[in-house]
C-alpha positions in Angstrom: 106.2 115.2 101.6 105.0 113.7 104.8 101.8 111.8 104.4 98.7 113.7 105.5 97.6 112.5 109.0 95.4 109.4 108.9 92.8 111.3 111.0 92.4 113.7 108.2 92.2 111.3 105.3 89.9 108.8 107.0 87.3 111.5 107.5 87.4 112.2 103.8 87.6 108.6 102.6 86.3 106.1 105.0 86.5 102.3 104.4 83.5 99.9 104.6 83.1 98.2 107.9 84.6 94.6 107.8 82.1 91.9 107.0 79.9 91.0 109.9 79.2 87.4 110.9 76.5 85.7 112.8 77.2 84.2 116.2 75.7 80.8 116.9 72.6 82.3 118.5 72.0 84.7 115.6 72.5 82.0 113.1 69.9 79.8 114.7 67.6 82.7 114.9 68.1 83.3 111.2 67.4 79.7 110.2 64.0 79.7 112.0 63.0 82.3 109.5 64.6 80.9 106.3 62.9 82.4 103.3 62.1 85.6 105.1 64.2 88.7 105.8 67.4 88.0 107.6 67.6 89.4 111.1 70.1 92.1 112.1 73.5 90.4 112.4 75.6 90.4 115.6 79.0 91.9 115.1 81.7 89.3 115.5 84.7 90.2 113.4 87.5 89.1 115.8 88.5 86.2 113.6 88.5 87.9 110.1 92.1 88.1 108.8 93.7 90.9 107.0 93.4 89.4 103.6 89.7 89.1 103.8 89.4 92.7 105.0 91.5 94.1 102.2 88.3 95.2 100.7 85.9 97.3 98.7 86.3 100.8 100.2 83.4 103.2 99.9 84.2 106.9 99.9 82.1 109.9 100.9 80.5 111.5 97.9 83.2 113.7 96.3 81.0 116.8 96.2 78.4 116.5 98.8 76.6 114.1 101.2 77.8 110.6 101.7 76.7 108.0 99.2 76.7 104.6 101.0 77.2 101.4 99.3 73.9 99.6 99.5 74.1 96.0 100.4 71.8 93.9 98.3 69.7 91.6 100.5 70.7 88.0 100.0 68.0 85.9 98.3 67.5 83.2 100.9 66.1 79.8 100.1 62.8 78.8 101.4 64.0 76.0 103.7 62.7 74.9 107.1 64.8 74.6 110.2 64.5 70.9 110.6 65.6 69.0 113.6 68.5 67.6 111.6 69.7 71.0 110.5 69.3 72.4 113.9 71.4 69.5 115.4 74.1 70.1 112.8 74.4 73.8 113.5 74.6 73.2 117.3 77.1 70.4 117.1 79.2 72.4 114.7 79.3 75.4 117.1 80.1 73.1 120.0 82.9 71.4 118.0 84.3 74.8 117.1 84.3 76.0 120.7 86.1 72.9 121.7 88.9 73.5 119.2 87.7 71.0 116.5 87.4 73.6 113.7 87.6 71.0 110.9 84.5 69.2 112.0 82.6 72.5 112.4 83.8 73.8 109.1 82.8 70.6 107.1 79.5 70.4 108.8 78.5 74.0 108.0 79.9 74.0 104.4 78.0 70.7 103.7 74.8 72.2 105.2 75.2 75.3 103.0 75.6 73.2 99.9 72.4 71.2 100.8 70.2 74.1 101.9 71.7 76.7 99.5 71.7 79.2 102.4 74.6 81.7 102.0 74.6 82.4 105.8 75.9 78.9 106.5 78.7 79.3 104.0 79.5 82.6 105.6 79.8 81.1 109.0 82.1 78.3 107.6 84.3 81.1 106.2 84.5 82.7 109.5 85.6 79.5 111.2 88.3 79.0 108.6 89.5 82.6 108.9 89.7 82.3 112.7 92.3 79.5 112.4 94.1 81.1 109.4 93.2 78.4 107.0 93.2 80.4 103.8 92.4 77.6 101.4 89.3 76.4 103.3 88.3 80.0 103.8 88.4 80.7 100.1 86.4 77.6 99.4 83.6 78.7 101.8 83.7 82.3 100.4 83.4 81.1 96.8 80.4 79.1 97.8 79.0 82.1 99.8 79.4 84.2 96.6 77.8 81.6 94.5 74.8 81.4 96.7 74.6 85.2 97.1 75.9 86.7 93.8 74.6 90.1 94.6 76.2 90.3 98.1 78.8 93.1 98.3 80.0 91.5 101.6 80.7 88.2 99.9 82.5 90.0 97.0 84.4 92.0 99.6 85.9 88.9 101.1 86.4 87.2 97.8 88.4 90.2 96.4 90.4 90.3 99.6 91.7 86.8 98.8 92.4 87.8 95.2 94.6 90.6 96.4 96.4 88.3 98.8 97.1 85.9 95.8 97.9 88.9 93.5 95.1 87.7 91.1 94.7 91.1 89.4 92.9 89.7 86.4 90.1 88.4 88.6 89.8 91.8 90.3 89.6 93.5 86.9 86.8 91.2 85.8 84.8 91.7 89.0 85.0 95.5 88.9 84.5 95.6 85.1 81.1 94.0 85.8 80.4 96.3 88.8 81.2 99.4 86.8 79.0 98.3 83.9 76.1 97.7 86.3 76.5 101.0 88.2 74.9 104.3 87.4 75.1 107.9 88.6 77.2 108.7 91.6 77.5 105.0 92.4 80.0 104.7 89.5 82.4 107.1 91.2 82.2 105.1 94.4 82.9 101.8 92.6 85.9 103.5 90.9 87.4 104.5 94.2 86.6 101.0 95.6 88.6 99.5 92.8 91.5 101.9 93.4 91.5 101.2 97.2 91.6 97.4 96.7 94.2 97.5 94.0 96.4 99.7 96.2 96.9 96.7 98.5 98.4 94.6 95.7 102.1 93.7 96.0 102.9 94.8 92.4 101.9 98.5 92.5 102.8 99.1 88.8 100.8 96.1 87.6 97.9 97.2 89.9 97.9 100.7 88.4 97.9 99.2 84.9 94.8 97.2 85.8 93.2 100.4 87.2 93.9 102.4 84.2 92.5 99.7 81.9 89.3 99.6 84.1 88.8 103.3 84.0 89.7 104.0 80.3 86.0 103.8 79.2 85.0 106.3 81.9 87.7 109.0 81.5 85.0 111.5 80.6 84.1 111.4 84.3 86.3 113.6 86.5 86.0 111.0 89.3 87.9 108.5 87.1 90.9 110.9 87.1 90.6 111.2 90.9 90.9 107.4 91.2 93.9 107.4 88.8 95.5 110.2 90.9 95.2 108.1 94.0 96.5 105.1 92.2 99.5 107.0 90.8 100.3 108.3 94.3 100.2 104.8 95.7 102.8 103.6 93.2 105.0 106.7 93.7 104.3 108.7 90.5 103.6 112.0 92.2 103.6 114.1 89.1 100.9 111.9 87.5 98.9 112.0 90.7 99.0 115.8 90.7 98.0 116.0 87.0 95.1 113.6 87.4 93.8 115.2 90.7 93.9 118.6 89.0 91.4 117.4 86.4 89.0 116.5 89.2 89.7 119.8 90.9 89.0 121.7 87.7 85.6 120.0 87.4 84.8 120.1 91.1 86.7 123.0 92.8 85.3 121.9 96.2 86.7 118.3 96.0 88.5 117.8 99.3 89.8 114.3 98.2 91.3 115.9 95.1 93.2 118.6 97.0 94.4 116.2 99.6 95.8 114.0 96.9 97.6 116.9 95.5 99.0 117.8 98.9 100.1 114.3 99.5 102.0 114.1 96.2 103.6 117.6 96.6 106.5 118.8 98.8 105.4 120.3 102.1 105.8 124.0 101.0 103.9 123.3 97.8 101.2 121.4 99.7 100.8 124.3 102.2 100.3 126.7 99.3 97.8 124.5 97.6 95.8 123.9 100.7 95.8 127.6 101.7 94.4 128.5 98.3 91.7 125.9 98.7 90.7 127.0 102.1 90.5 130.6 100.8 87.7 129.4 98.5 86.3 126.8 100.8 86.6 128.3 104.3 84.3 125.7 105.9 86.4 122.7 104.7 87.5 121.6 108.2 89.5 118.5 107.2 91.5 120.5 104.7 92.2 123.2 107.3 93.3 120.5 109.7 95.7 119.1 107.1 97.0 122.6 106.4 97.6 123.3 110.1 99.4 120.0 110.5 101.8 120.8 107.6 102.4 124.2 109.1 103.6 122.5 112.3 106.0 120.3 110.2 107.2 123.5 108.5 107.8 125.0 112.0 105.4 127.9 111.1 103.9 127.7 114.6 102.2 131.1 114.6 100.2 130.3 111.4 99.4 126.8 112.7 98.1 128.3 115.9 95.8 130.7 114.0 94.4 127.8 111.9 93.7 125.6 115.0 92.0 128.6 116.6 89.7 128.9 113.6 89.0 125.1 113.9 88.1 125.5 117.6 86.0 128.6 117.0 83.9 126.7 114.4 83.6 123.7 116.8 84.1 124.8 120.4 84.1 121.3 121.7 86.8 120.0 119.4 89.2 118.5 122.0 91.9 117.7 119.5 92.1 121.4 118.6 92.1 122.3 122.2 95.0 120.0 123.0 97.0 121.0 120.0 96.6 124.7 120.9 97.8 123.9 124.4 100.9 122.2 123.1 101.6 125.0 120.7 101.2 127.7 123.4 103.5 125.6 125.6 106.2 125.5 122.9 106.1 129.3 122.8 106.3 129.5 126.6 102.8 131.0 126.8 102.2 129.2 130.1 98.9 130.8 131.0 97.4 130.3 127.5 98.6 126.7 127.4 97.2 126.0 130.9 93.8 127.5 129.8 93.6 125.2 126.8 94.6 122.1 128.8 92.1 122.8 131.5 89.4 123.4 128.9 90.4 120.1 127.3 90.0 118.2 130.6 86.7 119.9 131.3 85.3 119.1 127.8 86.4 115.4 128.1 84.5 115.2 131.4 81.4 116.9 130.0 81.4 114.6 127.0 82.1 111.5 129.2 85.1 110.9 126.9 87.3 108.3 128.5 90.4 108.9 126.5 93.7 108.9 128.2 94.7 112.3 129.5 98.2 111.4 130.8 100.0 113.8 128.4 97.7 116.6 129.6 98.5 115.9 133.3 102.2 115.9 132.5 102.0 119.2 130.6 100.1 120.8 133.4 102.7 119.5 135.9 105.3 121.0 133.7 103.7 124.4 133.8 103.4 124.1 137.5 107.1 123.3 137.8 108.0 126.3 135.7 106.1 128.4 138.2 107.8 126.5 141.1 104.4 125.4 142.3 105.6 122.0 143.2 102.5 121.0 145.1 100.3 121.6 142.1 102.8 119.7 140.0 102.6 116.7 142.3 98.9 116.9 142.3 98.7 116.7 138.5 101.3 113.8 138.3 99.3 111.9 141.0 96.5 111.7 138.5 98.6 109.5 136.2 97.5 105.9 136.9 99.5 102.8 136.3 96.6 100.6 135.1 97.0 96.9 135.0 99.3 96.7 132.2 101.5 99.7 133.3 100.8 103.0 131.6 103.8 103.7 129.3 104.2 107.1 130.9 103.8 106.0 134.5 107.4 105.1 135.1 108.8 108.4 134.0 106.1 110.2 136.0 107.4 108.5 139.1 110.9 109.7 138.3 109.6 113.2 137.9 107.6 113.0 141.1 110.8 112.1 142.9 112.7 115.0 141.4 109.9 117.4 142.5 110.2 116.1 146.0 113.9 116.9 145.9 113.1 120.4 144.8 110.9 120.7 147.8 113.8 119.5 149.9 112.1 116.2 150.7 115.3 114.3 149.8 114.6 111.2 151.8 111.0 110.9 150.6 112.3 111.2 147.0 114.8 108.4 147.5 112.2 106.3 149.2 109.8 106.7 146.3 112.5 105.7 143.9 113.3 102.5 145.9 109.6 101.6 145.9 109.3 101.6 142.1 109.4 98.1 140.7 111.4 98.4 137.5 110.3 96.4 134.4 113.9 95.6 133.4 117.5 96.8 133.3 116.7 100.0 131.5 114.4 101.2 134.2 116.8 100.0 136.9 119.5 102.2 135.4 117.2 105.2 135.1 116.4 104.9 138.8 120.0 104.8 139.7 120.7 107.9 137.6 117.8 109.8 139.1 118.7 109.0 142.7 122.4 110.0 142.1 121.3 113.3 140.5 118.9 114.1 143.4 121.7 113.4 145.9 124.3 115.3 144.0 122.0 118.4 143.6 121.4 118.2 147.4 125.2 118.3 147.9 125.1 114.8 149.2 128.0 113.8 146.9 129.2 110.9 149.1 125.8 109.2 148.9 125.5 110.0 145.2 128.8 108.3 144.5 127.8 105.3 146.5 124.6 105.1 144.5 126.5 105.2 141.2 129.0 102.6 142.4 126.2 100.3 143.4 124.6 100.9 140.0 127.9 100.1 138.2 128.3 96.9 140.4 124.9 95.8 139.2 125.3 97.0 135.6 129.1 97.1 135.0 128.8 97.9 131.3 126.2 100.7 131.5 127.5 103.7 129.6 124.8 105.8 131.1 125.8 105.2 134.7 129.5 105.6 133.8 128.8 109.0 132.1 126.9 110.2 135.2 129.7 109.0 137.5 132.2 110.7 135.3 130.3 114.0 135.6 130.3 113.6 139.4 134.1 113.1 139.4 134.5 116.1 137.1 132.6 118.3 139.6 135.1 117.1 142.3 138.1 117.9 140.0 139.1 114.2 139.9 140.1 114.6 136.3 142.1 111.4 135.8 139.3 109.2 137.1 136.8 111.2 135.0 138.8 110.8 131.8 139.3 107.1 132.4 135.5 106.6 132.7 134.6 108.8 129.7 137.1 106.9 127.5 135.4 103.7 128.6 132.0 105.2 127.7 133.4 106.0 124.2 134.6 102.5 123.9 131.3 101.0 124.9 129.2 103.5 123.0 131.3 105.0 120.1 128.4 107.2 118.9 127.8 108.8 122.3 128.3 112.5 121.4 127.9 113.5 125.0 131.0 111.5 126.1 133.1 113.1 123.4 131.7 116.6 124.2 132.1 116.2 128.0 135.7 115.1 127.8 136.6 117.7 125.2 134.9 120.5 127.2 136.6 119.4 130.4 140.0 119.8 128.8 139.1 123.1 127.2 137.6 124.5 130.4 140.9 123.7 132.1 142.8 125.2 129.2 144.9 122.0 128.7 145.5 119.7 125.6 143.4 122.1 123.5 144.2 120.3 120.2 142.8 117.0 121.6 139.9 118.9 123.1 139.1 120.3 119.7 139.2 116.9 118.0 136.9 115.4 120.7 134.4 118.2 120.4 134.4 118.2 116.6 133.7 114.5 116.7 130.7 115.2 119.0 129.6 117.9 116.6 129.7 115.5 113.7 127.5 113.1 115.6 125.0 115.8 116.6 125.6 118.9 114.4 122.7 121.0 115.8 123.2 120.4 119.5 123.5 123.9 121.1 125.5 122.6 124.0 128.1 120.9 121.7 128.3 124.1 119.6 128.8 126.0 122.9 131.8 123.7 123.7 133.1 124.2 120.2 133.0 128.0 120.7 134.6 127.7 124.1 137.6 125.7 122.8 138.0 128.2 120.0 138.1 130.9 122.7 140.7 129.1 124.6 142.7 128.8 121.4 142.4 132.5 120.9 140.3 132.2 117.7 138.0 134.8 119.0 135.9 135.6 115.9 135.1 131.9 115.3 134.3 131.6 119.0 131.9 134.5 119.0 130.1 133.2 115.8 129.7 129.7 117.3 128.5 130.9 120.7 126.0 133.3 119.1 124.6 130.4 117.0 124.4 128.2 120.1 122.6 131.0 122.1 120.1 131.4 119.2 119.4 127.7 119.2 119.0 127.7 123.0 119.2 130.8 125.2 120.7 128.8 128.2 122.4 130.4 131.1 125.7 128.5 130.6 125.9 129.5 127.0 125.1 133.1 127.9 128.1 133.1 130.4 130.5 131.9 127.7 129.2 134.3 125.1 129.3 137.1 127.6 133.0 136.4 128.3 133.9 136.4 124.6 132.1 139.8 124.2 133.8 141.2 127.4 137.2 140.3 126.0 136.3 141.9 122.7 135.4 145.1 124.5 131.6 144.8 124.1 131.1 145.1 127.8 127.6 146.4 127.7 126.5 143.5 125.6 128.3 141.1 128.0 126.6 142.5 131.1 123.2 142.3 129.4 123.8 138.6 128.6 125.0 137.9 132.1 121.9 139.6 133.6 119.7 137.4 131.4 121.7 134.4 132.6 121.1 135.4 136.3 117.4 135.8 135.6 117.3 132.3 134.2 119.5 130.7 136.9 120.5 132.9 139.8 122.6 130.1 141.4 124.5 129.3 138.2 128.0 128.3 139.3 129.7 129.3 136.0 128.2 132.7 136.2 129.3 133.4 139.7 132.8 132.2 139.0 133.1 134.2 135.8 131.9 137.4 137.5 134.3 136.9 140.4 137.3 136.2 138.1 136.6 139.3 135.9 135.7 141.4 138.9 132.3 142.3 137.5 129.3 143.4 139.5 125.9 143.3 137.9 
């Protein structure tokens, strides 16, 4: 099954924050009070590497309020901040800032050995980590741990290096001592810490064996089975994971981490069933409901997913994630007003909460709703809100293409072309997209000569672009320049042999002209192999079967295509097959639907004229 979304699991099992180091100023301040309580550290984790952060992970209490791991205060030596020590610390920091990390590291490590102050060893470790010197970092961390044996933070970094070196025996020894020293609910937390750390080992099977050895004396505790369940899932033993998690769930029916583990290790339908049963007994378990709703989306059960997100939003009316998801779900069901309401509510809530998250996708969705309503001004207003930012918003370029298309719909052709020419493309791909968009705008405006010139210029700049060739071929096809079209499409197939659109376009063109039908069928079948669920390719396949007078096959294929996508062109083809079969009422109904979708559809007009039908 697809992994439960990270946003769900992290709210159930959150990792400890990475170790926090002193900056120079904080370190100096600390030294002035040696022997007393250390001041609050300043966060500076930018140099900590991944190995050091592969760490002890503390989970929320499995059956209630969070139980934080309590950091034992380091026992600091009673040493004065002498002028000599002050000078060493300052010069070390200056050396480090100037790029001489070796001098800084040696000075601080030597000072730590002399003063027995773990904070100096910790700072030496940070410097080594910042330049990715694993050996030196491990040396400093060993000293730090020696000077502060009760420090969870020092242990965290030490174990991170043990994982990096695959030293599982040392991890077992450390956690064996920690489990023996723990009591009450803290024991369960340590178990999960061990599992989280071992899950990062390269040899998953060996890591699980170590975990099982560690937890064997504690198997009377249901939490031990939960840790084993997570470990089994990590190494790919889903059945063992489910079995172990069920032990925890039997003892603690409200354990969210247990049911999530079962869901992760199950197929999506089985996971949905398990999560639904859990929610029925624990209706306030928001994270589980969110996981359930996410799986329903994957299973394409959109109505049920929508209901679950509505419950989530009802329980927390300011949940912006639920608002946005409900907007997307409504949009997918063409519930435009409902989608718009959710998206507007989403933006309003972001503003009220001073939430600065990027709302680009919401602006684009609202613009899409406006376009569906043919309210092009509103669409432009929404798209204008999408900013480029300094590093170029990934959506910004496509938004400019859409803005140009909207201008064209508003008959502002020259403005649209000007906008396209003002875009500074980031590379060849964007340059080609600009050419394609300009040609399409000109072609739809019946400015075919200019469209052809734009495509020719594009091909001159990008002579091996299958995309420009394909668009040029479609322009030639619309002008009945069949030989030129066929030549270009065959070149597209040569350059991009997996381009299903080229095979389909060439095959359909032959079928629509009722020529070389066997070859047309071969081309379209190749396209269908490349994209078996593309409704337009299935439509082409149905149409060539109709031309070959295989009417039953044609009707079956066209009905399937129309079910997949009720497009006007597909309706025209299916209607003609039904008309020929004598089902004229059904055909007329389909053609009326097509006219409602696209009143200017050329295929519909020509078909009605040819068959002498008036709707």
